[in-house]
LUMZA-643500 format. One record per atom (N, C-alpha, C, O, CB): atom name; z, x, y; residue number from 1. Coordinates in pm, whole numbers, plus 32768, in hexadecimal, padded with zeros to 4 digits. Glycine has a CB too. Example, Ala and Ser with C-alpha at 12.3 -4.5 7.8 and 13.67 -1.06 7.14 Angstrom:
(r 'N', (830C, 8527, 7DC7), 1);
(r 'CA', (830C, 84CE, 7E3E), 1);
(r 'C', (830C, 8528, 7EB6), 1);
(r 'O', (834E, 8590, 7EB4), 1);
(r 'CB', (8389, 846B, 7E41), 1);
(r 'N', (82C4, 8505, 7F1F), 2);
(r 'CA', (82CA, 8557, 7F96), 2);
(r 'C', (8313, 850A, 8003), 2);
(r 'O', (8324, 853D, 8072), 2);
(r 'CB', (823C, 8580, 7FC4), 2);
//
This chain:
(r 'N', (B900, E06E, 39B0), 1);
(r 'CA', (B91C, E011, 3A1B), 1);
(r 'C', (B9A6, DFD6, 39FF), 1);
(r 'O', (B9BE, DF9C, 3995), 1);
(r 'CB', (B8AE, DFA3, 3A25), 1);
(r 'N', (B9FF, DFE4, 3A5E), 2);
(r 'CA', (BA86, DFB3, 3A4E), 2);
(r 'C', (BA8E, DF1B, 3A4C), 2);
(r 'O', (BA2D, DED6, 3A6B), 2);
(r 'CB', (BADD, DFE8, 3ABB), 2);
(r 'N', (BB02, DEE8, 3A28), 3);
(r 'CA', (BB16, DE57, 3A24), 3);
(r 'C', (BB03, DE1C, 3AAF), 3);
(r 'O', (BB37, DE50, 3B12), 3);
(r 'CB', (BBA2, DE35, 39EE), 3);
(r 'N', (BAB9, DDB0, 3AB4), 4);
(r 'CA', (BA9E, DD6E, 3B33), 4);
(r 'C', (BA7F, DCDA, 3B1B), 4);
(r 'O', (BA6B, DCB0, 3AA9), 4);
(r 'CB', (BA29, DDB4, 3B7E), 4);
(r 'N', (BA7B, DC8E, 3B86), 5);
(r 'CA', (BA4D, DC03, 3B85), 5);
(r 'C', (B9D2, DBFC, 3BDE), 5);
(r 'O', (B9CB, DC41, 3C44), 5);
(r 'CB', (BABD, DB9F, 3BB4), 5);
(r 'N', (B972, DBA8, 3BB9), 6);
(r 'CA', (B8FD, DB91, 3C0F), 6);
(r 'C', (B91D, DB16, 3C63), 6);
(r 'O', (B90D, DAA4, 3C36), 6);
(r 'CB', (B878, DB7C, 3BBA), 6);
(r 'N', (B94A, DB2D, 3CDD), 7);
(r 'CA', (B976, DABF, 3D31), 7);
(r 'C', (B936, DABF, 3DBC), 7);
(r 'O', (B96C, DA80, 3E17), 7);
(r 'CB', (BA0B, DAC2, 3D3E), 7);
(r 'N', (B8C6, DB03, 3DCD), 8);
(r 'CA', (B889, DB0E, 3E51), 8);
(r 'C', (B830, DA97, 3E75), 8);
(r 'O', (B810, DA84, 3EEA), 8);
(r 'CB', (B838, DB8B, 3E58), 8);
(r 'N', (B808, DA46, 3E14), 9);
(r 'CA', (B7B0, D9D5, 3E30), 9);
(r 'C', (B7FF, D965, 3E75), 9);
(r 'O', (B877, D957, 3E61), 9);
(r 'CB', (B76E, D9A2, 3DAD), 9);
(r 'N', (B7B9, D917, 3EC6), 10);
(r 'CA', (B7F8, D8A6, 3F0B), 10);
(r 'C', (B81D, D837, 3EA8), 10);
(r 'O', (B881, D7F1, 3EBB), 10);
(r 'CB', (B79B, D86F, 3F78), 10);
(r 'N', (B7CB, D826, 3E3F), 11);
(r 'CA', (B7E0, D7BB, 3DDD), 11);
(r 'C', (B7F7, D7FB, 3D55), 11);
(r 'O', (B79A, D831, 3D19), 11);
(r 'CB', (B767, D758, 3DD9), 11);
(r 'N', (B872, D7F6, 3D24), 12);
(r 'CA', (B895, D837, 3CA5), 12);
(r 'C', (B882, D7DB, 3C2D), 12);
(r 'O', (B8AC, D7FE, 3BBF), 12);
(r 'CB', (B924, D867, 3CAA), 12);
(r 'N', (B845, D766, 3C41), 13);
(r 'CA', (B834, D709, 3BD2), 13);
(r 'C', (B7BF, D72E, 3B76), 13);
(r 'O', (B7B4, D6F8, 3B08), 13);
(r 'CB', (B81F, D67D, 3C08), 13);
(r 'N', (B76A, D788, 3BA2), 14);
(r 'CA', (B6F8, D7B2, 3B50), 14);
(r 'C', (B71D, D829, 3AF9), 14);
(r 'O', (B767, D881, 3B25), 14);
(r 'CB', (B67F, D7D5, 3BAA), 14);
(r 'N', (B6EB, D82E, 3A7D), 15);
(r 'CA', (B70D, D89F, 3A24), 15);
(r 'C', (B6C7, D920, 3A4E), 15);
(r 'O', (B666, D91E, 3A9B), 15);
(r 'CB', (B6EA, D87D, 3993), 15);
(r 'N', (B6F9, D98D, 3A19), 16);
(r 'CA', (B6B6, DA0F, 3A25), 16);
(r 'C', (B680, DA30, 399A), 16);
(r 'O', (B6C8, DA28, 3937), 16);
(r 'CB', (B719, DA80, 3A5A), 16);
(r 'N', (B601, DA56, 3994), 17);
(r 'CA', (B5C0, DA7B, 3916), 17);
(r 'C', (B59F, DB0F, 391F), 17);
(r 'O', (B55B, DB3B, 397C), 17);
(r 'CB', (B540, DA25, 38FA), 17);
(r 'N', (B5CE, DB5C, 38BF), 18);
(r 'CA', (B5B5, DBEB, 38BD), 18);
(r 'C', (B565, DC0F, 3840), 18);
(r 'O', (B589, DBE8, 37D1), 18);
(r 'CB', (B639, DC3B, 38C1), 18);
(r 'N', (B4F7, DC59, 3852), 19);
(r 'CA', (B4A5, DC8A, 37E3), 19);
(r 'C', (B4BD, DD20, 37D7), 19);
(r 'O', (B4B1, DD69, 3839), 19);
(r 'CB', (B40C, DC69, 37F8), 19);
(r 'N', (B4DF, DD4C, 375F), 20);
(r 'CA', (B4FF, DDD9, 3746), 20);
(r 'C', (B483, DE20, 370F), 20);
(r 'O', (B442, DDEF, 36B2), 20);
(r 'CB', (B576, DDE6, 36E3), 20);
(r 'N', (B464, DE93, 3749), 21);
(r 'CA', (B3F3, DEE4, 371B), 21);
(r 'C', (B421, DF73, 3709), 21);
(r 'O', (B47B, DFA2, 374F), 21);
(r 'CB', (B37C, DEDD, 3781), 21);
(r 'N', (B3E4, DFB9, 36AA), 22);
(r 'CA', (B403, E047, 3695), 22);
(r 'C', (B476, E05B, 3635), 22);
(r 'O', (B482, E016, 35CF), 22);
(r 'CB', (B424, E088, 3719), 22);
(r 'N', (B4CB, E0BC, 3656), 23);
(r 'CA', (B537, E0E5, 35FC), 23);
(r 'C', (B5A0, E078, 35E9), 23);
(r 'O', (B5B6, E024, 3641), 23);
(r 'CB', (B579, E163, 3631), 23);
(r 'N', (B5E1, E07C, 3575), 24);
(r 'CA', (B652, E022, 3559), 24);
(r 'C', (B6C5, E041, 35B7), 24);
(r 'O', (B6D0, E0AF, 35EE), 24);
(r 'CB', (B67F, E030, 34C5), 24);
(r 'N', (B71C, DFDE, 35CA), 25);
(r 'CA', (B792, DFF1, 3620), 25);
(r 'C', (B802, DF96, 35F2), 25);
(r 'O', (B7EA, DF2F, 35B2), 25);
(r 'CB', (B770, DFD6, 36B4), 25);
(r 'N', (B87D, DFBC, 3613), 26);
(r 'CA', (B8F1, DF66, 35FF), 26);
(r 'C', (B906, DF15, 367E), 26);
(r 'O', (B929, DF4D, 36E6), 26);
(r 'CB', (B971, DFB8, 35DA), 26);
(r 'N', (B8EF, DE93, 3676), 27);
(r 'CA', (B901, DE38, 36E6), 27);
(r 'C', (B98D, DDFC, 36DB), 27);
(r 'O', (B9B1, DDC5, 3673), 27);
(r 'CB', (B893, DDC8, 36E8), 27);
(r 'N', (B9DA, DE06, 3744), 28);
(r 'CA', (BA62, DDD3, 3745), 28);
(r 'C', (BA68, DD4B, 3788), 28);
(r 'O', (BA2A, DD36, 37F0), 28);
(r 'CB', (BAC1, DE36, 378C), 28);
(r 'N', (BAB1, DCEF, 374B), 29);
(r 'CA', (BAC9, DC6D, 3787), 29);
(r 'C', (BB5F, DC58, 3788), 29);
(r 'O', (BBA2, DC60, 3721), 29);
(r 'CB', (BA7F, DBFA, 3738), 29);
(r 'N', (BB93, DC3D, 3800), 30);
(r 'CA', (BC22, DC2A, 380F), 30);
(r 'C', (BC45, DB9D, 3839), 30);
(r 'O', (BBFA, DB3E, 381F), 30);
(r 'CB', (BC59, DC8C, 3874), 30);
(r 'N', (BCB4, DB91, 3879), 31);
(r 'CA', (BCE2, DB0F, 38A9), 31);
(r 'C', (BCC1, DAFC, 393B), 31);
(r 'O', (BC63, DB37, 3970), 31);
(r 'CB', (BD77, DAFF, 3892), 31);
(r 'N', (BD10, DAA9, 397C), 32);
(r 'CA', (BCF7, DA89, 3A08), 32);
(r 'C', (BD43, DAE5, 3A67), 32);
(r 'O', (BD31, DADE, 3AE0), 32);
(r 'CB', (BD1C, D9FA, 3A24), 32);
(r 'N', (BD99, DB3B, 3A30), 33);
(r 'CA', (BDDE, DBA1, 3A7D), 33);
(r 'C', (BDB1, DC2B, 3A4F), 33);
(r 'O', (BD94, DC3F, 39D9), 33);
(r 'CB', (BE77, DB93, 3A6F), 33);
(r 'N', (BDAC, DC89, 3AAB), 34);
(r 'CA', (BD78, DD0F, 3A8A), 34);
(r 'C', (BDC8, DD52, 3A1A), 34);
(r 'O', (BD8F, DD9F, 39CD), 34);
(r 'CB', (BD7A, DD66, 3B07), 34);
(r 'N', (BE48, DD37, 3A10), 35);
(r 'CA', (BE9B, DD7A, 39AC), 35);
(r 'C', (BEA6, DD2D, 3929), 35);
(r 'O', (BEEE, DD57, 38CE), 35);
(r 'CB', (BF25, DD92, 39E4), 35);
(r 'N', (BE61, DCBA, 391D), 36);
(r 'CA', (BE63, DC6E, 38A0), 36);
(r 'C', (BE22, DCBF, 3830), 36);
(r 'O', (BDCD, DD14, 3849), 36);
(r 'CB', (BE19, DBE6, 38B1), 36);
(r 'N', (BE4B, DCA5, 37B5), 37);
(r 'CA', (BE15, DCEA, 3740), 37);
(r 'C', (BD7E, DCD3, 3737), 37);
(r 'O', (BD4D, DC66, 3755), 37);
(r 'CB', (BE5C, DCBA, 36BE), 37);
(r 'N', (BD34, DD3A, 370B), 38);
(r 'CA', (BCA3, DD2F, 36FB), 38);
(r 'C', (BC7D, DD32, 3668), 38);
(r 'O', (BCC8, DD61, 3613), 38);
(r 'CB', (BC5C, DDA1, 3746), 38);
(r 'N', (BC07, DCFF, 364D), 39);
(r 'CA', (BBC9, DD09, 35C9), 39);
(r 'C', (BB46, DD54, 35DB), 39);
(r 'O', (BB03, DD46, 3641), 39);
(r 'CB', (BBB2, DC7A, 3587), 39);
(r 'N', (BB22, DDA2, 3577), 40);
(r 'CA', (BAA8, DDF1, 357D), 40);
(r 'C', (BA3C, DDB1, 3526), 40);
(r 'O', (BA56, DD84, 34B6), 40);
(r 'CB', (BAC3, DE81, 3550), 40);
(r 'N', (B9C4, DDAF, 355B), 41);
(r 'CA', (B950, DD78, 3514), 41);
(r 'C', (B8E1, DDE0, 351F), 41);
(r 'O', (B8B7, DE04, 358D), 41);
(r 'CB', (B923, DCEC, 3550), 41);
(r 'N', (B8B1, DE10, 34AD), 42);
(r 'CA', (B843, DE73, 34B2), 42);
(r 'C', (B7C0, DE2A, 34C8), 42);
(r 'O', (B79B, DDD1, 347B), 42);
(r 'CB', (B83E, DEC8, 342E), 42);
(r 'N', (B77A, DE50, 3531), 43);
(r 'CA', (B6F9, DE13, 3552), 43);
(r 'C', (B68B, DE78, 3539), 43);
(r 'O', (B69D, DEF0, 354D), 43);
(r 'CB', (B6F5, DDE1, 35E5), 43);
(r 'N', (B618, DE46, 350E), 44);
(r 'CA', (B5A5, DE9B, 34EB), 44);
(r 'C', (B52B, DE6F, 353B), 44);
(r 'O', (B52B, DE08, 357E), 44);
(r 'CB', (B588, DE95, 3454), 44);
(r 'N', (B4C2, DEBF, 3532), 45);
(r 'CA', (B443, DEA4, 3573), 45);
(r 'C', (B412, DE17, 354E), 45);
(r 'O', (B404, DDF6, 34D8), 45);
(r 'CB', (B3DA, DF0E, 354C), 45);
(r 'N', (B3F8, DDC6, 35B3), 46);
(r 'CA', (B3C5, DD3F, 359C), 46);
(r 'C', (B42F, DCD3, 359B), 46);
(r 'O', (B40D, DC5D, 359A), 46);
(r 'CB', (B37B, DD3C, 351D), 46);
(r 'N', (B4AE, DCF8, 359A), 47);
(r 'CA', (B519, DC94, 359D), 47);
(r 'C', (B51F, DC53, 3628), 47);
(r 'O', (B4FE, DC90, 368D), 47);
(r 'CB', (B5A2, DCD4, 3579), 47);
(r 'N', (B54B, DBD6, 3628), 48);
(r 'CA', (B55F, DB8E, 36A6), 48);
(r 'C', (B5EC, DB56, 36A8), 48);
(r 'O', (B61E, DB24, 3643), 48);
(r 'CB', (B4F6, DB1C, 36B8), 48);
(r 'N', (B62B, DB5F, 371B), 49);
(r 'CA', (B6B1, DB28, 372F), 49);
(r 'C', (B6A9, DABE, 379B), 49);
(r 'O', (B666, DACF, 3800), 49);
(r 'CB', (B718, DB99, 3756), 49);
(r 'N', (B6EE, DA4F, 3785), 50);
(r 'CA', (B6F3, D9E4, 37E8), 50);
(r 'C', (B785, D9CC, 380A), 50);
(r 'O', (B7D7, D9AF, 37B2), 50);
(r 'CB', (B6AE, D961, 37B5), 50);
(r 'N', (B7A5, D9D7, 3888), 51);
(r 'CA', (B82C, D9B9, 38B6), 51);
(r 'C', (B822, D943, 3914), 51);
(r 'O', (B7F0, D94F, 3984), 51);
(r 'CB', (B86F, DA35, 38FD), 51);
(r 'N', (B852, D8D0, 38E6), 52);
(r 'CA', (B84A, D857, 3935), 52);
(r 'C', (B8C8, D804, 3927), 52);
(r 'O', (B920, D824, 38D7), 52);
(r 'CB', (B7D1, D805, 390D), 52);
(r 'N', (B8CF, D79C, 3974), 53);
(r 'CA', (B945, D746, 3972), 53);
(r 'C', (B9C0, D796, 399A), 53);
(r 'O', (B9B8, D7ED, 39F0), 53);
(r 'CB', (B959, D709, 38E7), 53);
(r 'N', (BA31, D777, 395C), 54);
(r 'CA', (BAAD, D7BE, 397D), 54);
(r 'C', (BAA2, D854, 395D), 54);
(r 'O', (BADF, D8A6, 39A1), 54);
(r 'CB', (BB23, D781, 392F), 54);
(r 'N', (BA54, D878, 38F7), 55);
(r 'CA', (BA48, D905, 38D0), 55);
(r 'C', (BA01, D95A, 3937), 55);
(r 'O', (BA0A, D9D5, 3933), 55);
(r 'CB', (B9FE, D90F, 384D), 55);
(r 'N', (B9BC, D91C, 3993), 56);
(r 'CA', (B972, D967, 39F9), 56);
(r 'C', (B9CE, D9C1, 3A4A), 56);
(r 'O', (B9A2, DA2A, 3A79), 56);
(r 'CB', (B929, D908, 3A56), 56);
(r 'N', (BA4A, D99B, 3A5B), 57);
(r 'CA', (BAA6, D9E9, 3AAD), 57);
(r 'C', (BB00, DA47, 3A5C), 57);
(r 'O', (BB60, DA7E, 3A92), 57);
(r 'CB', (BAFC, D98C, 3AFE), 57);
(r 'N', (BAE2, DA5B, 39DD), 58);
(r 'CA', (BB2E, DABD, 3990), 58);
(r 'C', (BB07, DB4A, 39BD), 58);
(r 'O', (BA93, DB64, 39DF), 58);
(r 'CB', (BB15, DAAB, 38F6), 58);
(r 'N', (BB68, DBA3, 39BD), 59);
(r 'CA', (BB4A, DC2F, 39DA), 59);
(r 'C', (BAF8, DC68, 3966), 59);
(r 'O', (BB10, DC46, 38F2), 59);
(r 'CB', (BBCC, DC82, 39F0), 59);
(r 'N', (BA98, DCBD, 3986), 60);
(r 'CA', (BA41, DCF7, 3921), 60);
(r 'C', (BA0F, DD7E, 3951), 60);
(r 'O', (BA16, DD9D, 39C8), 60);
(r 'CB', (B9CB, DC98, 3900), 60);
(r 'N', (B9DB, DDCE, 38F4), 61);
(r 'CA', (B9A7, DE51, 3917), 61);
(r 'C', (B973, DE97, 389B), 61);
(r 'O', (B96E, DE5C, 382F), 61);
(r 'CB', (BA13, DEA5, 395B), 61);
(r 'N', (B94E, DF15, 38AA), 62);
(r 'CA', (B91B, DF66, 383B), 62);
(r 'C', (B97B, DFDC, 3828), 62);
(r 'O', (B998, E026, 3886), 62);
(r 'CB', (B888, DF99, 3857), 62);
(r 'N', (B9AB, DFEB, 37AD), 63);
(r 'CA', (BA0A, E057, 3790), 63);
(r 'C', (B9C3, E0D6, 3764), 63);
(r 'O', (B9E7, E144, 3790), 63);
(r 'CB', (BA6D, E02B, 3724), 63);
(r 'N', (B95F, E0C8, 370F), 64);
(r 'CA', (B91E, E13F, 36D6), 64);
(r 'C', (B88C, E122, 36BA), 64);
(r 'O', (B867, E0B3, 3693), 64);
(r 'CB', (B966, E16C, 3654), 64);
(r 'N', (B838, E187, 36CF), 65);
(r 'CA', (B7AA, E180, 36AE), 65);
(r 'C', (B792, E1E2, 363C), 65);
(r 'O', (B7C8, E251, 363C), 65);
(r 'CB', (B74F, E1A0, 372A), 65);
(r 'N', (B740, E1BB, 35DA), 66);
(r 'CA', (B723, E20E, 3565), 66);
(r 'C', (B698, E24C, 3575), 66);
(r 'O', (B634, E20E, 3550), 66);
(r 'CB', (B72B, E1BA, 34E2), 66);
(r 'N', (B690, E2C6, 35AC), 67);
(r 'CA', (B60F, E307, 35C3), 67);
(r 'C', (B5BD, E316, 3542), 67);
(r 'O', (B5F4, E32D, 34D7), 67);
(r 'CB', (B624, E38F, 3602), 67);
(r 'N', (B53A, E307, 3550), 68);
(r 'CA', (B4E0, E31B, 34DF), 68);
(r 'C', (B4D5, E2A4, 3481), 68);
(r 'O', (B49A, E2B1, 3416), 68);
(r 'CB', (B50C, E390, 3492), 68);
(r 'N', (B50B, E231, 34A5), 69);
(r 'CA', (B505, E1BC, 344D), 69);
(r 'C', (B496, E15A, 3473), 69);
(r 'O', (B480, E0F7, 342E), 69);
(r 'CB', (B58B, E174, 344E), 69);
(r 'N', (B450, E175, 34E0), 70);
(r 'CA', (B3E3, E11D, 3508), 70);
(r 'C', (B373, E122, 34A0), 70);
(r 'O', (B350, E18E, 3471), 70);
(r 'CB', (B3AD, E145, 3594), 70);
(r 'N', (B33B, E0AD, 347C), 71);
(r 'CA', (B2CC, E0AF, 341D), 71);
(r 'C', (B249, E0E1, 345B), 71);
(r 'O', (B1E7, E0F7, 3414), 71);
(r 'CB', (B2B7, E022, 33E4), 71);
(r 'N', (B248, E0F3, 34DD), 72);
(r 'CA', (B1D3, E126, 3523), 72);
(r 'C', (B1F3, E1B0, 355C), 72);
(r 'O', (B238, E1B9, 35C1), 72);
(r 'CB', (B1A5, E0C4, 3594), 72);
(r 'N', (B1C4, E21B, 351D), 73);
(r 'CA', (B1E9, E2A3, 3548), 73);
(r 'C', (B1D0, E2BE, 35DC), 73);
(r 'O', (B21B, E308, 361B), 73);
(r 'CB', (B19E, E308, 34F6), 73);
(r 'N', (B168, E283, 3614), 74);
(r 'CA', (B14A, E29A, 36A0), 74);
(r 'C', (B1AA, E250, 36FD), 74);
(r 'O', (B1AE, E26B, 3775), 74);
(r 'CB', (B0BC, E270, 36BF), 74);
(r 'N', (B1F8, E1F4, 36C5), 75);
(r 'CA', (B255, E1A5, 3716), 75);
(r 'C', (B2E2, E1DA, 36FE), 75);
(r 'O', (B337, E196, 36C4), 75);
(r 'CB', (B24C, E10C, 36F2), 75);
(r 'N', (B2FB, E254, 372D), 76);
(r 'CA', (B37E, E28F, 371E), 76);
(r 'C', (B3E0, E254, 3782), 76);
(r 'O', (B3B8, E22E, 37F1), 76);
(r 'CB', (B377, E325, 372F), 76);
(r 'N', (B45E, E24B, 375E), 77);
(r 'CA', (B4C3, E211, 37B6), 77);
(r 'C', (B4D1, E17C, 379C), 77);
(r 'O', (B495, E145, 3740), 77);
(r 'CB', (B4A0, E22A, 3848), 77);
(r 'N', (B522, E13D, 37EF), 78);
(r 'CA', (B53A, E0AC, 37E1), 78);
(r 'C', (B50F, E068, 3861), 78);
(r 'O', (B52B, E096, 38CF), 78);
(r 'CB', (B5CF, E08E, 37C2), 78);
(r 'N', (B4CA, DFF8, 3850), 79);
(r 'CA', (B49C, DFA8, 38C1), 79);
(r 'C', (B4D3, DF1B, 38AF), 79);
(r 'O', (B4D2, DEE3, 3841), 79);
(r 'CB', (B400, DFA7, 38CB), 79);
(r 'N', (B502, DEE2, 391B), 80);
(r 'CA', (B53A, DE5C, 3918), 80);
(r 'C', (B4F6, DE0A, 3984), 80);
(r 'O', (B502, DE27, 39FA), 80);
(r 'CB', (B5D6, DE5E, 392C), 80);
(r 'N', (B4AE, DDA4, 395A), 81);
(r 'CA', (B46B, DD4A, 39B9), 81);
(r 'C', (B4C0, DCCD, 39C6), 81);
(r 'O', (B4D2, DC82, 3966), 81);
(r 'CB', (B3D9, DD26, 398A), 81);
(r 'N', (B4F5, DCB5, 3A3E), 82);
(r 'CA', (B54C, DC41, 3A55), 82);
(r 'C', (B500, DBDA, 3AA8), 82);
(r 'O', (B4C7, DBFA, 3B10), 82);
(r 'CB', (B5D0, DC6C, 3A9D), 82);
(r 'N', (B501, DB60, 3A78), 83);
(r 'CA', (B4C0, DAF2, 3ABE), 83);
(r 'C', (B529, DA8F, 3AEC), 83);
(r 'O', (B580, DA66, 3A9F), 83);
(r 'CB', (B457, DAAC, 3A63), 83);
(r 'N', (B521, DA6A, 3B6A), 84);
(r 'CA', (B580, DA0C, 3BA5), 84);
(r 'C', (B53E, D9C2, 3C17), 84);
(r 'O', (B4DB, D9F1, 3C4F), 84);
(r 'CB', (B5FF, DA55, 3BD6), 84);
(r 'N', (B572, D950, 3C3A), 85);
(r 'CA', (B540, D908, 3CAE), 85);
(r 'C', (B589, D93D, 3D27), 85);
(r 'O', (B602, D92B, 3D35), 85);
(r 'CB', (B554, D86D, 3CA0), 85);
(r 'N', (B53F, D981, 3D7F), 86);
(r 'CA', (B57D, D9C7, 3DEF), 86);
(r 'C', (B587, D974, 3E6E), 86);
(r 'O', (B5D1, D998, 3ECA), 86);
(r 'CB', (B531, DA44, 3E0C), 86);
(r 'N', (B540, D907, 3E75), 87);
(r 'CA', (B544, D8B7, 3EF0), 87);
(r 'C', (B5A4, D843, 3EE2), 87);
(r 'O', (B5B4, D7F5, 3F40), 87);
(r 'CB', (B4BA, D883, 3F13), 87);
//
């Protein structure tokens, strides 16, 4: 998933909580502009990320997925559950 901002909600004051399931991945966190430098954070099954406050509008995405790293063999691939206030 390329770098993006989650800006579709009417009220951006609420954080986004993401729960990572399955294979490990390199999660990228950048600045407030698409071309700002990014940092990579390896996320694993069961990790949770919270983007709130000013950080909510940082560009972010997934650079690489590491196949076969899920601790649950039947759960192949990477799943990302994102929770946000949509109304």
